C-alpha distance (Angstrom), angle and dihedral (degrees) to the residues before:
residue distance angle dihedral
X1 . . .
X2 3.78 . .
X3 3.79 92.3 .
X4 3.81 92.1 46.0
X5 3.80 89.0 52.5
X6 3.83 96.2 42.4
X7 3.83 114.8 18.6
X8 3.82 90.6 -179.8
X9 3.82 94.8 55.1
X10 3.78 116.9 131.2
X11 3.79 118.4 -125.3
X12 3.80 87.4 -116.6
X13 3.81 89.9 58.0
X14 3.80 92.5 46.2
X15 3.79 90.8 50.7
X16 3.81 93.3 48.0
X17 3.81 91.2 48.1
X18 3.79 91.7 51.1
X19 3.80 96.4 39.4
X20 3.81 93.4 -117.1
X21 3.78 133.7 113.7
X22 3.77 122.1 -87.5
X23 3.81 88.0 -116.3
X24 3.82 91.9 55.2
X25 3.83 89.6 48.0
X26 3.80 88.1 51.9
X27 3.81 91.1 51.1
X28 3.81 92.6 50.2
X29 3.81 94.4 46.1
X30 3.80 91.0 45.2
X31 3.82 90.3 52.4
X32 3.81 89.0 52.2
X33 3.82 90.9 48.8
X34 3.82 92.7 48.2
X35 3.82 89.7 45.9
X36 3.81 90.4 54.3
X37 3.80 96.6 -116.9
X38 3.81 96.4 109.1
X39 3.81 129.5 38.2
X40 3.81 117.1 -149.2
X41 3.80 118.1 -154.2
X42 3.79 122.9 -173.7
X43 3.82 112.8 -135.3
X44 3.78 109.7 -178.9
X45 3.78 106.0 -54.8
X46 3.80 94.2 -22.8
X47 3.78 133.9 77.1
X48 3.77 126.3 -132.4
X49 3.78 119.0 -157.3
X50 3.79 128.6 -154.7
X51 3.79 123.0 -166.0
X52 3.80 110.3 -141.7
X53 3.78 91.5 -139.7
X54 3.80 95.2 172.1
X55 3.81 90.7 72.0
X56 3.80 118.7 101.1
X57 3.78 120.5 -101.3
X58 3.80 105.8 -102.1
X59 3.80 115.0 -112.5
X60 3.81 92.2 -1.7
X61 3.79 113.3 172.1
X62 3.76 88.6 -142.3
X63 3.79 107.8 54.2
X64 3.76 119.8 -144.5
X65 3.81 96.4 46.4
X66 3.79 116.5 127.9
X67 3.78 127.3 -151.0
X68 3.82 87.9 -109.2
X69 3.82 88.5 64.6
X70 3.79 90.8 56.8
X71 3.81 92.6 44.1
X72 3.81 91.7 50.9
X73 3.78 90.6 51.0
X74 3.81 94.9 46.5
X75 3.80 93.3 44.3
X76 3.79 92.7 52.3
X77 3.80 100.2 -103.0
X78 3.82 101.0 116.6
X79 3.80 90.9 148.7
X80 3.79 88.1 72.4
X81 3.80 92.6 60.6
X82 3.75 117.0 105.9
X83 3.79 98.5 -145.9
């Protein structure tokens, strides 16, 4: 959610926002990059992250739901869900 809200966020900021270490934030983001759900682009000395929200939610009970549906719900935009 943090990356979807702020693609230019530093791992330090993500960690602080979530109450975890920067290293743990790195591990989580790296897992999402390796899994193909987030794209990391180097811009100068900073990274920019993009959530590929069109991808399906893995192992979703209800097939046909995309990550964007979950993000909209968690970020308080349930009106954007196509239920």
